[in-house]
FILUM-37346 format. One record per residue (C-alpha): x, y, z; residue number from 1; chain; residue in three letters. Coordinates in steps of 0.05 Angstrom, whole numbers. Layout:
<rs>
c1 c2 c3 sedo lomar milo
X Y Z NUM A ALA
...
</rs>
This chain:
<rs>
c1 c2 c3 sedo lomar milo
0 0 0 1 A MET
23 71 -14 2 A LYS
1 137 17 3 A ARG
6 209 -2 4 A CYS
44 247 52 5 A PRO
7 311 32 6 A GLU
-66 292 33 7 A CYS
-56 224 66 8 A ARG
-97 186 15 9 A ARG
-84 111 11 10 A ASP
-72 74 -54 11 A TYR
-72 -2 -61 12 A ILE
-48 4 -134 13 A ASP
28 -2 -124 14 A ASP
42 19 -196 15 A SER
23 91 -180 16 A LEU
80 137 -164 17 A SER
44 203 -153 18 A PHE
-19 224 -117 19 A CYS
-78 231 -165 20 A LEU
-103 292 -127 21 A GLU
-42 336 -114 22 A ASP
15 304 -154 23 A GLY
58 292 -92 24 A VAL
105 231 -95 25 A ALA
74 172 -58 26 A LEU
110 136 -2 27 A VAL
107 63 16 28 A GLN
64 45 76 29 A GLY
30 91 126 30 A SER
50 163 142 31 A VAL
50 194 210 32 A ALA
-7 244 216 33 A VAL
19 315 220 34 A GLU
-14 383 214 35 A GLU
-50 387 147 36 A PRO
-8 411 88 37 A ALA
-5 486 83 38 A THR
-20 527 21 39 A ALA
29 553 -29 40 A ILE
21 622 2 41 A LEU
54 595 65 42 A TYR
117 580 25 43 A GLU
122 655 12 44 A PHE
109 669 85 45 A GLY
40 697 74 46 A VAL
-18 665 113 47 A PRO
-88 663 85 48 A PRO
-137 714 113 49 A LEU
-153 699 184 50 A GLY
-87 664 196 51 A GLY
-74 589 192 52 A PRO
-132 544 210 53 A SER
-160 476 195 54 A SER
-199 509 138 55 A ASP
-138 535 102 56 A SER
-135 513 29 57 A PRO
-87 457 10 58 A THR
-37 460 -47 59 A ARG
-84 417 -87 60 A ALA
-140 467 -79 61 A GLN
-100 526 -104 62 A ILE
-83 486 -167 63 A HIS
-156 479 -184 64 A THR
-209 528 -206 65 A THR
-255 557 -155 66 A GLY
-313 514 -179 67 A ALA
-272 451 -171 68 A GLU
-238 467 -105 69 A ALA
-257 423 -47 70 A LYS
-236 424 26 71 A PRO
-185 373 48 72 A LEU
-239 331 80 73 A GLU
-270 319 12 74 A CYS
-205 289 -14 75 A LEU
-198 235 38 76 A VAL
-239 177 63 77 A SER
-285 181 124 78 A SER
-236 146 171 79 A PRO
-182 194 150 80 A GLU
-228 254 162 81 A ARG
-243 228 231 82 A GLN
-170 218 248 83 A SER
-151 287 223 84 A LEU
-207 320 263 85 A SER
-187 282 325 86 A ALA
-115 301 315 87 A HIS
-133 375 308 88 A ARG
-175 372 371 89 A ALA
-119 338 410 90 A ALA
-63 383 385 91 A LYS
-46 440 433 92 A PRO
-70 507 406 93 A GLN
-7 544 426 94 A GLU
34 506 375 95 A THR
5 547 319 96 A ALA
24 614 351 97 A GLU
99 611 340 98 A PRO
85 597 267 99 A LYS
41 658 261 100 A ARG
94 701 295 101 A ASN
147 675 248 102 A ARG
103 688 188 103 A VAL
85 759 209 104 A LEU
158 775 219 105 A SER
171 766 144 106 A LYS
180 829 103 107 A PRO
115 855 76 108 A LEU
149 859 8 109 A LEU
135 784 1 110 A LEU
60 798 -6 111 A ILE
64 831 -75 112 A PRO
114 777 -97 113 A ILE
64 723 -78 114 A ALA
8 760 -113 115 A MET
51 767 -175 116 A ALA
66 692 -176 117 A VAL
-7 675 -168 118 A LEU
-26 725 -223 119 A GLY
26 694 -269 120 A LEU
-1 624 -255 121 A ALA
-71 649 -270 122 A GLY
-48 680 -335 123 A PHE
-13 616 -356 124 A ILE
-75 575 -338 125 A GLY
-119 622 -377 126 A TYR
-72 617 -437 127 A GLY
-74 541 -433 128 A TYR
-150 536 -430 129 A PHE
-158 589 -484 130 A LYS
-110 554 -532 131 A SER
-131 483 -516 132 A ALA
-205 497 -516 133 A GLY
-260 448 -498 134 A ALA
-246 375 -511 135 A ILE
-290 348 -566 136 A ASN
-265 276 -572 137 A SER
-243 221 -526 138 A ILE
-219 149 -527 139 A ALA
-237 103 -469 140 A ILE
-185 48 -467 141 A LEU
-200 -22 -439 142 A PRO
-180 -24 -367 143 A LEU
-119 -65 -349 144 A GLU
-141 -125 -309 145 A ASN
-94 -136 -251 146 A ARG
-136 -191 -221 147 A GLY
-152 -261 -246 148 A THR
-176 -279 -316 149 A ALA
-246 -286 -287 150 A ASP
-246 -210 -281 151 A SER
-234 -198 -355 152 A ASP
-308 -186 -366 153 A TYR
-304 -128 -317 154 A LEU
-243 -95 -348 155 A SER
-275 -99 -417 156 A ASP
-346 -86 -393 157 A GLY
-332 -22 -353 158 A VAL
-295 9 -412 159 A ALA
-349 -13 -462 160 A GLU
-404 14 -418 161 A SER
-369 81 -410 162 A LEU
-361 84 -486 163 A ILE
-435 69 -495 164 A TYR
-458 121 -444 165 A LYS
-412 177 -468 166 A LEU
-429 162 -540 167 A SER
-499 186 -525 168 A GLN
-473 257 -516 169 A LEU
-485 295 -581 170 A PRO
-425 341 -578 171 A ASN
-373 289 -560 172 A LEU
-338 242 -608 173 A LYS
-322 176 -573 174 A VAL
-276 126 -605 175 A SER
-315 60 -614 176 A PRO
-299 -6 -582 177 A ARG
-269 -33 -647 178 A SER
-218 22 -648 179 A SER
-196 23 -575 180 A VAL
-196 -51 -558 181 A PHE
-136 -64 -603 182 A ARG
-95 -31 -549 183 A TYR
-116 -82 -497 184 A LYS
-56 -114 -464 185 A GLY
-7 -64 -494 186 A LYS
34 -11 -459 187 A GLU
-5 54 -455 188 A ILE
24 116 -487 189 A ASP
-34 164 -483 190 A ALA
-3 217 -528 191 A GLU
13 166 -583 192 A LYS
-55 132 -579 193 A ILE
-90 200 -582 194 A GLY
-53 217 -645 195 A ALA
-69 150 -677 196 A GLU
-143 155 -660 197 A LEU
-148 230 -673 198 A GLY
-177 248 -605 199 A VAL
-165 303 -555 200 A ASP
-166 261 -492 201 A ALA
-151 190 -471 202 A VAL
-176 153 -409 203 A MET
-138 92 -385 204 A SER
-142 54 -321 205 A GLY
-134 -9 -280 206 A ARG
-181 -54 -245 207 A ILE
-170 -105 -189 208 A ILE
-222 -151 -160 209 A GLN
-207 -190 -97 210 A ARG
-269 -227 -74 211 A GLY
-323 -175 -62 212 A GLU
-273 -118 -62 213 A ASN
-263 -77 -125 214 A LEU
-211 -24 -140 215 A SER
-215 19 -202 216 A ILE
-161 70 -219 217 A SER
-173 117 -277 218 A VAL
-130 171 -310 219 A ASP
-155 223 -359 220 A LEU
-102 258 -402 221 A VAL
-108 316 -451 222 A ASP
-63 288 -505 223 A VAL
-58 356 -540 224 A ARG
-8 377 -487 225 A ASN
1 312 -448 226 A ASN
-30 344 -387 227 A LYS
-67 304 -335 228 A SER
-138 327 -329 229 A LEU
-161 281 -274 230 A TRP
-145 218 -237 231 A GLY
-183 179 -185 232 A GLU
-182 113 -149 233 A GLN
-247 80 -128 234 A TYR
-243 28 -74 235 A ASP
-312 -3 -71 236 A ARG
-351 -67 -64 237 A LYS
-368 -105 -128 238 A ILE
-441 -91 -110 239 A SER
-426 -16 -121 240 A ASP
-402 -26 -193 241 A LEU
-462 9 -225 242 A LEU
-458 70 -180 243 A VAL
-382 74 -189 244 A THR
-388 71 -264 245 A GLN
-439 127 -265 246 A ARG
-393 169 -222 247 A GLU
-335 159 -270 248 A ILE
-379 178 -330 249 A ALA
-402 241 -295 250 A SER
-332 260 -274 251 A GLU
-306 252 -345 252 A ILE
-361 297 -372 253 A ALA
-345 348 -318 254 A SER
-270 347 -330 255 A LYS
-279 354 -406 256 A LEU
-319 417 -391 257 A ARG
-375 393 -435 258 A LEU
-435 439 -443 259 A ARG
-492 389 -437 260 A LEU
-560 404 -465 261 A SER
-622 377 -432 262 A GLY
-619 316 -476 263 A ASP
-545 307 -460 264 A GLY
-557 309 -386 265 A GLU
-614 259 -392 266 A ARG
-571 213 -433 267 A ALA
-515 215 -382 268 A LEU
-563 204 -324 269 A GLU
-604 149 -359 270 A LYS
-606 84 -319 271 A ARG
-618 19 -356 272 A TYR
-619 -22 -292 273 A THR
-607 -11 -218 274 A ASP
-595 -85 -205 275 A ASN
-521 -97 -198 276 A ASN
-527 -173 -207 277 A ASP
-565 -162 -272 278 A ALA
-513 -113 -295 279 A TYR
-454 -159 -282 280 A GLN
-489 -216 -319 281 A LEU
-502 -169 -377 282 A TYR
-428 -151 -379 283 A LEU
-410 -225 -380 284 A LYS
-458 -236 -437 285 A GLY
-428 -179 -478 286 A ARG
-358 -206 -464 287 A PHE
-374 -274 -493 288 A HIS
-417 -248 -550 289 A PHE
-357 -207 -576 290 A ALA
-318 -272 -588 291 A LYS
-372 -299 -636 292 A ARG
-354 -373 -629 293 A THR
-412 -422 -623 294 A ARG
-396 -436 -550 295 A ALA
-389 -362 -532 296 A ASP
-453 -341 -567 297 A VAL
-490 -396 -530 298 A ASP
-460 -371 -464 299 A ARG
-480 -300 -481 300 A SER
-552 -322 -489 301 A VAL
-551 -355 -420 302 A GLU
-521 -294 -386 303 A TYR
-571 -247 -418 304 A PHE
-628 -291 -396 305 A LYS
-602 -292 -325 306 A GLN
-595 -217 -326 307 A ALA
-668 -211 -346 308 A ILE
-688 -257 -289 309 A GLU
-656 -209 -240 310 A PHE
-687 -148 -274 311 A ASP
-746 -163 -320 312 A PRO
-745 -90 -343 313 A ASN
-673 -89 -366 314 A PHE
-684 -67 -438 315 A ALA
-610 -69 -458 316 A LEU
-607 -143 -438 317 A ALA
-667 -159 -482 318 A TYR
-636 -122 -540 319 A SER
-570 -158 -531 320 A ALA
-607 -224 -528 321 A LEU
-640 -207 -595 322 A ALA
-571 -193 -624 323 A ASP
-546 -261 -601 324 A SER
-604 -298 -633 325 A TYR
-597 -258 -698 326 A ASN
-523 -275 -701 327 A ALA
-538 -349 -694 328 A MET
-574 -348 -761 329 A THR
-515 -315 -797 330 A ALA
-457 -362 -779 331 A TYR
-502 -405 -776 332 A PRO
-508 -436 -706 333 A TYR
-583 -443 -706 334 A MET
-639 -450 -758 335 A ALA
-674 -384 -772 336 A PRO
-743 -413 -756 337 A ARG
-718 -428 -686 338 A GLU
-675 -367 -673 339 A ALA
-710 -308 -706 340 A VAL
-777 -313 -669 341 A PRO
-736 -311 -604 342 A LEU
-697 -251 -630 343 A ALA
-760 -215 -651 344 A LYS
-794 -227 -583 345 A ALA
-733 -201 -546 346 A ALA
-728 -139 -590 347 A ALA
-802 -123 -583 348 A ASN
-798 -131 -507 349 A ARG
-739 -84 -505 350 A ALA
-778 -32 -543 351 A LEU
-839 -40 -498 352 A GLU
-794 -22 -440 353 A ILE
-754 32 -475 354 A ASP
-779 57 -543 355 A PRO
-717 101 -549 356 A MET
-668 43 -549 357 A LEU
-634 47 -617 358 A ALA
-603 -22 -612 359 A GLU
-671 -55 -605 360 A ALA
-697 -20 -667 361 A HIS
-637 -46 -705 362 A THR
-647 -117 -680 363 A ALA
-720 -115 -699 364 A LEU
-702 -88 -768 365 A ALA
-656 -147 -779 366 A ASN
-712 -196 -766 367 A THR
-761 -158 -810 368 A MET
-713 -157 -869 369 A GLY
-676 -224 -868 370 A CYS
-734 -267 -842 371 A PHE
-800 -233 -854 372 A ASP
-779 -202 -921 373 A TRP
-817 -140 -898 374 A ASN
-772 -88 -931 375 A TRP
-815 -27 -914 376 A ASP
-818 -48 -841 377 A GLY
-743 -61 -839 378 A ALA
-727 8 -869 379 A GLU
-774 42 -819 380 A ARG
-738 9 -760 381 A GLU
-669 23 -787 382 A PHE
-686 96 -798 383 A LYS
-715 101 -729 384 A ARG
-651 72 -699 385 A ALA
-608 122 -738 386 A ILE
-653 179 -717 387 A GLU
-643 160 -644 388 A ILE
-569 147 -649 389 A ASN
-539 172 -715 390 A PRO
-468 153 -692 391 A ASN
-479 78 -686 392 A ASP
-436 49 -742 393 A ALA
-467 -20 -734 394 A GLY
-536 6 -753 395 A THR
-509 41 -815 396 A HIS
-477 -21 -844 397 A TRP
-535 -66 -826 398 A ARG
-583 -17 -860 399 A TYR
-538 -20 -921 400 A ALA
-533 -96 -925 401 A MET
-599 -120 -896 402 A PHE
-644 -71 -932 403 A ASP
-617 -22 -983 404 A LEU
-571 -71 -1019 405 A MET
-624 -126 -1022 406 A LEU
-675 -81 -1056 407 A VAL
-625 -54 -1105 408 A GLY
-612 15 -1077 409 A ARG
-537 8 -1085 410 A PHE
-517 82 -1084 411 A ASP
-551 90 -1017 412 A GLU
-523 25 -992 413 A ALA
-452 45 -1010 414 A ILE
-462 113 -976 415 A ALA
-486 78 -912 416 A GLU
-428 30 -915 417 A GLY
-379 87 -922 418 A LYS
-412 123 -864 419 A ARG
-401 63 -819 420 A SER
-327 66 -836 421 A LEU
-324 141 -823 422 A GLU
-351 128 -754 423 A LEU
-307 67 -741 424 A GLU
-248 71 -789 425 A PRO
-209 15 -755 426 A LEU
-266 -35 -754 427 A ASP
-247 -92 -800 428 A LEU
-318 -118 -803 429 A ASN
-344 -53 -832 430 A HIS
-289 -52 -884 431 A GLY
-305 -124 -905 432 A ALA
-379 -108 -909 433 A ASN
-365 -48 -954 434 A LEU
-328 -96 -1000 435 A SER
-389 -140 -1000 436 A GLY
-434 -82 -1020 437 A ILE
-388 -66 -1078 438 A TYR
-389 -139 -1098 439 A PHE
-465 -143 -1103 440 A TYR
-466 -76 -1138 441 A ALA
-421 -109 -1191 442 A ARG
-365 -59 -1176 443 A GLN
-313 -115 -1173 444 A TYR
-249 -74 -1176 445 A GLU
-272 -34 -1116 446 A ARG
-293 -98 -1081 447 A ALA
-224 -128 -1091 448 A ILE
-188 -64 -1070 449 A SER
-229 -58 -1006 450 A GLN
-223 -132 -990 451 A ALA
-147 -130 -1000 452 A LYS
-142 -71 -952 453 A GLU
-180 -109 -897 454 A VAL
-142 -174 -910 455 A TYR
-76 -137 -908 456 A GLY
-92 -109 -839 457 A LEU
-108 -178 -810 458 A ASP
-101 -241 -853 459 A PRO
-134 -282 -798 460 A ASN
-198 -240 -796 461 A PHE
-252 -288 -819 462 A ILE
-299 -238 -853 463 A VAL
-240 -207 -890 464 A GLY
-223 -276 -919 465 A ARG
-295 -284 -942 466 A TRP
-296 -215 -975 467 A ALA
-231 -229 -1011 468 A LEU
-254 -298 -1033 469 A SER
-318 -275 -1066 470 A GLN
-285 -215 -1100 471 A ALA
-228 -259 -1126 472 A TYR
-278 -310 -1154 473 A LEU
-310 -258 -1200 474 A GLN
-240 -238 -1223 475 A ALA
-224 -310 -1241 476 A GLY
-171 -320 -1187 477 A HIS
-194 -391 -1173 478 A TYR
-127 -419 -1151 479 A THR
-119 -364 -1099 480 A GLU
-190 -376 -1072 481 A VAL
-179 -451 -1067 482 A ILE
-114 -441 -1030 483 A GLU
-143 -389 -984 484 A LEU
-204 -430 -963 485 A ASN
-173 -500 -962 486 A GLU
-120 -473 -915 487 A HIS
-174 -443 -870 488 A ALA
-213 -508 -871 489 A LEU
-154 -545 -840 490 A GLU
-169 -510 -774 491 A SER
-244 -501 -785 492 A GLU
-268 -562 -825 493 A PRO
-342 -547 -816 494 A THR
-341 -473 -832 495 A ASN
-397 -467 -882 496 A GLN
-374 -403 -916 497 A VAL
-304 -431 -928 498 A TYR
-335 -494 -957 499 A LEU
-381 -452 -1002 500 A ARG
-324 -411 -1032 501 A PHE
-280 -473 -1041 502 A ALA
-337 -509 -1076 503 A GLY
-352 -451 -1123 504 A ILE
-278 -443 -1139 505 A ALA
-271 -517 -1156 506 A TYR
-333 -514 -1200 507 A ALA
-310 -452 -1238 508 A LYS
-239 -481 -1245 509 A ALA
-268 -543 -1278 510 A GLY
-253 -589 -1220 511 A ARG
-322 -619 -1215 512 A ARG
-303 -679 -1173 513 A ALA
-273 -634 -1119 514 A ASP
-334 -590 -1120 515 A ALA
-379 -651 -1111 516 A GLU
-336 -672 -1052 517 A LYS
-351 -605 -1020 518 A ILE
-426 -618 -1030 519 A VAL
-417 -685 -996 520 A ASP
-383 -651 -937 521 A ARG
-443 -604 -930 522 A PHE
-491 -663 -929 523 A LYS
-449 -697 -875 524 A GLU
-449 -634 -832 525 A ILE
-525 -628 -840 526 A SER
-533 -692 -799 527 A LYS
-511 -656 -736 528 A THR
-525 -582 -748 529 A GLN
-565 -533 -789 530 A TYR
-536 -521 -859 531 A VAL
-555 -463 -905 532 A MET
-584 -492 -968 533 A SER
-565 -427 -1002 534 A TYR
-492 -448 -1000 535 A HIS
-507 -512 -1038 536 A LEU
-549 -474 -1089 537 A ALA
-490 -430 -1106 538 A LEU
-444 -490 -1117 539 A ILE
-496 -526 -1160 540 A TYR
-507 -462 -1201 541 A SER
-432 -457 -1213 542 A SER
-431 -529 -1235 543 A LEU
-489 -516 -1284 544 A GLY
-537 -562 -1247 545 A ASP
-598 -516 -1251 546 A LYS
-650 -564 -1224 547 A ASP
-608 -581 -1163 548 A LYS
-594 -508 -1152 549 A ALA
-669 -490 -1153 550 A PHE
-684 -549 -1108 551 A ALA
-635 -521 -1056 552 A GLU
-664 -451 -1064 553 A LEU
-733 -480 -1049 554 A GLU
-703 -511 -986 555 A ASN
-673 -443 -969 556 A ALA
-741 -410 -977 557 A ILE
-774 -461 -931 558 A ALA
-719 -451 -879 559 A ALA
-717 -375 -888 560 A ARG
-641 -377 -898 561 A ASP
-606 -315 -874 562 A TYR
-571 -303 -941 563 A LEU
-630 -320 -986 564 A LEU
-653 -247 -999 565 A PRO
-588 -236 -1037 566 A ARG
-610 -281 -1094 567 A LEU
-636 -225 -1138 568 A LYS
-567 -194 -1145 569 A PHE
-524 -256 -1130 570 A GLU
-470 -261 -1184 571 A PRO
-462 -335 -1172 572 A PHE
-535 -347 -1191 573 A LEU
-529 -312 -1258 574 A ASP
-533 -379 -1296 575 A PRO
-605 -384 -1269 576 A LEU
-629 -315 -1290 577 A ARG
-664 -337 -1354 578 A ASP
-706 -389 -1318 579 A ASP
-777 -367 -1299 580 A PRO
-769 -400 -1231 581 A ARG
-720 -345 -1212 582 A MET
-771 -290 -1224 583 A GLY
-823 -328 -1183 584 A ASP
-775 -334 -1125 585 A MET
-759 -260 -1127 586 A ILE
-833 -244 -1122 587 A ARG
-842 -292 -1064 588 A ARG
-788 -255 -1026 589 A LEU
-825 -189 -1037 590 A ASN
-765 -161 -1073 591 A LEU
-777 -107 -1126 592 A PRO
-774 -135 -1196 593 A GLU
</rs>
């Protein structure tokens, strides 16, 4: 444990070297209680008006603005306040008198010197604030977990929740999760990170959980001049997590000197749940959902359900549950006829509780488009989500791919896809999705260029591999696609998208036997899990087997396959375009002819 010898604040985070309140070097262990630290004026021999007293300002107070200044008692814990008060009461009163006599014997010339120094400090401070101006952008980095791996959900969840809450403020740009979480586990250089992300301020921190005890240390830095704006350590119980997180969000807004409108204040104060158990389960669900594996998505569903049991009015948990079920149809981990009704019910329940929850409108729009084929309803919900939260990149790309692209409004779809990248320029998923929009718009060169950019940033990113594969196929790079997907299938032998692209590539390269082997592998997988018939239809179409292709498309219609609405503009189904059965299917999906 370390303690500040100035304000006597204790810190259990041994990595700290300086006090977060007054910048004094910390010392190891406890410090003997002395008379409270005197103000800077005392160093010039000038006492505050009324002479020295227990109410004299500390050095930390003089460094703050008048609105921020707090008495010493506000800077220490209750036990410390009690010990200081007791010490003052027990200390003989005459001990202060010699000090006063010594101070008054100083030449009066020191008074104007002190005033000049304070005036200069004020001028410098004014110049700093005038030049720096209000902070308009911030990055909230994932907290460093200094506890066990079981606390990872907390270190990620607290940061993600702060990002979510501060993103609701209209005049503040907050770097999204996809941008900041790449710094997880790396050494923090706030100034460098701020430059890379293009933000004015960076918040970093540490979290330690020991049983029911929780310690959160946070530091806020203005990276424009590498000046510390604020630092705090919260030693609480895990049951106080919600309250602590709200305090941190409010302090950040205060230290950034944000001018909040009525809507901004309401957004900052909005409470989605007051049940701490429900909130922790929600964070665990979000933690696992972000990994997207079958096991993790299944676990996310269970955690969200448990959160709802603790708080049946937790709208965010319902919305997150809808996202998990929607995702299961895309990978696919569950048949749409099983998953989508559950997703729709969860999204509708979220909106019953909170009609202003943008995420729930987006989740409902997904079900309306990809499952109900209700394109007008899907557009209405997407637009409502964007109206509520225009800075949610996820809504923009989903609107592009699950509505605009499918009905042939490609210029608008591309604009929405680009908008998602403007909001989250480092998100690989958004970059890969933009490549997909170019692909279906038949802008193949752009599709390849965009896919190469994503793949170059992370060759192991699964959606980037998919985007590059489909773009390469239309360019005739069959050998590259076969190599890319067969290599991936070595580690993921049942990945249906890899199998699809390998099968199409074999078919287009004239390797019919190999393509048919891929079909056989799909049929084997279908014995134990749901398989998208749409994948098989594309392979059969590429082989020239029209009847088999249409048979699989009929199966896809019956199952309501997630990818089926793409058939109107699917390049790999071009060999079927002159068949009247294609026009009939397009009409059945309510797609414009």
